C-alpha positions as CSV (number, residue, x, y, z in Angstrom):
1,X,0.0,0.0,0.0
2,X,1.4,3.4,-0.9
3,X,1.2,6.1,1.7
4,X,-0.1,8.9,-0.4
5,X,-3.2,9.8,-2.4
6,X,-2.5,7.6,-5.4
7,X,0.2,9.5,-7.2
8,X,2.1,6.3,-8.0
9,X,-1.0,4.3,-9.2
10,X,-0.7,5.3,-12.8
11,X,3.0,4.2,-13.0
12,X,2.2,0.9,-11.3
13,X,-0.6,0.2,-13.8
14,X,1.7,1.2,-16.7
15,X,4.6,-1.0,-15.6
16,X,2.4,-4.0,-14.5
17,X,0.1,-3.7,-17.5
18,X,-2.8,-4.5,-15.1
19,X,-5.6,-2.6,-13.5
20,X,-4.7,-1.4,-10.0
21,X,-7.3,-0.6,-7.3
22,X,-6.3,2.3,-5.1
23,X,-7.0,2.3,-1.4
24,X,-6.4,6.0,-0.6
25,X,-5.9,7.3,2.9
26,X,-4.9,10.7,4.0
27,X,-3.8,11.7,7.5
28,X,-0.2,10.5,7.8
29,X,-1.1,7.3,9.6
30,X,-0.4,3.8,8.4
31,X,-3.3,2.1,6.5
32,X,-4.8,-0.6,8.7
33,X,-4.7,-4.1,7.2
34,X,-8.5,-4.5,7.3
35,X,-9.3,-2.0,4.5
36,X,-6.6,-3.6,2.3
37,X,-8.0,-7.1,2.9
38,X,-11.6,-5.9,2.3
39,X,-10.5,-4.4,-1.1
40,X,-8.7,-7.7,-2.0
41,X,-11.8,-9.7,-1.1
42,X,-14.1,-7.3,-3.0
43,X,-11.9,-7.5,-6.1
44,X,-11.8,-11.3,-6.0
45,X,-15.6,-11.5,-5.6
46,X,-16.3,-9.4,-8.7
């Protein structure tokens, strides 16, 4: 997870040649694992 508001997402998509789902979080704190796991589960269930 990147600790910014998605500035690197486009570069990751370009290099990986895959769609990337952003989990954006502002506030300077680490992103808790649960939102990341929720996003992974949601993406798998699509």
